[in-house]
C-alpha positions in Angstrom: -1.7 -16.0 3.9 0.5 -14.0 1.5 4.3 -14.7 1.4 6.6 -12.2 0.1 10.5 -12.1 -0.8 12.6 -9.3 0.2 15.8 -9.2 -2.0 18.7 -7.4 -0.3 21.9 -6.8 -2.1 25.1 -5.0 -1.6 26.2 -3.5 1.7 25.1 0.1 1.7 23.5 3.1 0.4 26.1 3.5 -2.6 26.3 -0.2 -3.5 23.0 -1.8 -2.5 20.4 -2.0 -0.1 20.0 0.9 2.2 19.4 -0.1 6.0 16.9 2.6 6.7 14.7 1.7 3.5 15.1 -2.1 4.0 14.1 -2.0 7.8 11.3 0.2 7.2 9.9 -1.9 4.4 10.2 -5.2 6.5 8.4 -3.1 9.4 5.5 -2.2 7.0 5.2 -5.8 5.7 5.1 -7.1 9.5 2.4 -4.4 10.6 0.2 -5.7 7.6 0.5 -9.4 8.8 2.7 -10.6 5.6 4.9 -13.4 5.8 8.2 -12.3 4.4 11.6 -14.0 4.0 14.9 -12.0 3.1 17.0 -13.4 0.4 20.4 -12.2 -0.8 22.8 -13.1 -3.7 25.9 -14.7 -2.7 28.5 -13.5 -5.4 
């Protein structure tokens, strides 16, 4: 089984991860049966 880390940062389109792109990426991974986990820096 493949494992993928999804790295998210910031809080919006102008300073980090854009919500639509993030959700669609996770949806595509789920449809492929890939096990993923989201991570975000805490600084």
